[in-house]
N, C-alpha and C positions, 0 to 999 in steps of 0.2 A: 696666420698667413702673413706674409710681408711682401711688398712689391718694391722693387728698385729700378731706377733708370741710370744708364750709363752713356756717356758720350766721349768721343775722342777724336783728335784730328792730328795728322802729321803731314808735313810738306814733302814733296818729292825732292829727291837729291840723286846725284850721279854716284856710281861706285858702290852701291849696295844692292842687295837682293830685295825684291818685294815679297814680303811674307804677310799672308793674310789667313787667319784661321789655322795657322800652323803649316800652311802650304806655301811652297815657293811658287809664285805666279810669274811666268815669263813676261818681262816688261823692260823697257829701256831705262827706267829709273826705279830706285827703292825709295824707302821712306826715311827721313832724317829723324833719328831718335837716339836716346841713350841706350835703350835695349834694342831688340831687333825691329822695333817700330810697328808691330802688329796691332793696328788701330782696332781691329775687330775684337781680339782677345782683351785689349785694354778696356774697351767699352763694356764687354761682358764682366770683366773683373769689377769695374766700378758699379755696375748694376747689382751684382751679387753682394758686394761689400756695403753698398747703400741700403739694400733691403735688410741686411742684418744689423745695420746701425754701427758698422765697423770702419767708419771714415771712408777713405778712398784709395785708389792704387798708389798715388803719390805719397800718402802717409806710410803705407807698408813697404813700398819699394821706391824710395827717393832717388831722383836722377843725380843726386850729389853723392850717392854711395857707389864707389868703383866696383863693389861686388855685384852690381846689377848691370855693369857695362856689357853691351852686346848679348845680354842673356836671352835665351829662348823664352818667349812670352808664355809658352805652354807650361813651363816650369812655374811661372808666376801664377797662372790659373789654378794648377794643382795645389799650390800652397793656399790660395784663397779658398778652395773647396774644403781642404783640410781644416782650415780656420772656421769655416761655416759649421762643420760637423762638431768641432770642439765647442762651439757656442750654441749647439742645440738646434741647428738648422740643417735642412737638406733641400736640394733644388727640385722644384716641381716642373718648371720649364723655363726656357729662354727663347726669346724672340729678338732677332737682331736684323739690322740693315746696314749694309756698306753703301756709302755714297761716293761714286767715282764715275767720271766721264770715260775714263780709260784706265786700265784695260778692261775688256769684256770678262766678267767673272763667272757667268753661268756654268761653264764647263768644270769649274773648280769647286763649286758649292757642295756637291755630294761629299767630296773628300774633306772639306772644311767641317761639314756637319759630323762626320764620322770622328775626326780628331776631337772636336769640341765636346761631343757627347761622351766620348771615352774619358776625357779629362775631367768632365763634370760628373762622371758616374751616373749618367742618366741614359734613358733609351734615346735612340736617334729620333724617334717621333717627338720627343720633348725638346729637341734642339732645332730651332729654325734659323736659317740664314737666307736673307734676301739681298739683292743687289739692285741699285737704281742709279740713274744719272740725274743731273739737275738741268737737263735740256740746254747745256752750255751756259748756265747762269752761275754766278759766284765763283769762289776760288776752286771749287771741284770742277765746275763747268769749263774753267780756263785751264784745267789740268795742271794746277798748282799743287795739289795734294788730294788726300783721301780722308773722309770722315766716316765714323761708324756710330750708330745708336744701338742700344741693347736695353731690353726690359726683362727682368727676372722675377719669377714668383718663387718664394721660399715657403716651406712648411716646416713646422716643428718636428724634430726627430721623435719617433715613437719611444 
């Protein structure tokens, strides 16, 4: 078994959609990024890659490569999962937390879990997504951006 941790942050910006867990979340601002800015998927990718000893998301999908400009982060996640299997690993479970003062994410979490579980080829019970605020503290509390943490457990492919 291997355990990995992932963390990602993006600042809010005007003129783009807010995408979290592959879901478009209604909000006045999106997240500034080279890709679609899905901090939740980026943190999960980093947790998975880290657990497998395969570097990090920036190594595999650099923001200097125009081929990844505005890419759907679900595509990146599916590529990471494919790489895990190619290296002898499968996902046992993922636990993640989105840190955002706004918007309220609870209504969107079931759809996020469905997307992420499908992309990771695991049961929905093995994919957990939580959301929390920072009680108005720090950059997320000031509504400057969103952060996400993820922890993944991998097991060797039979």
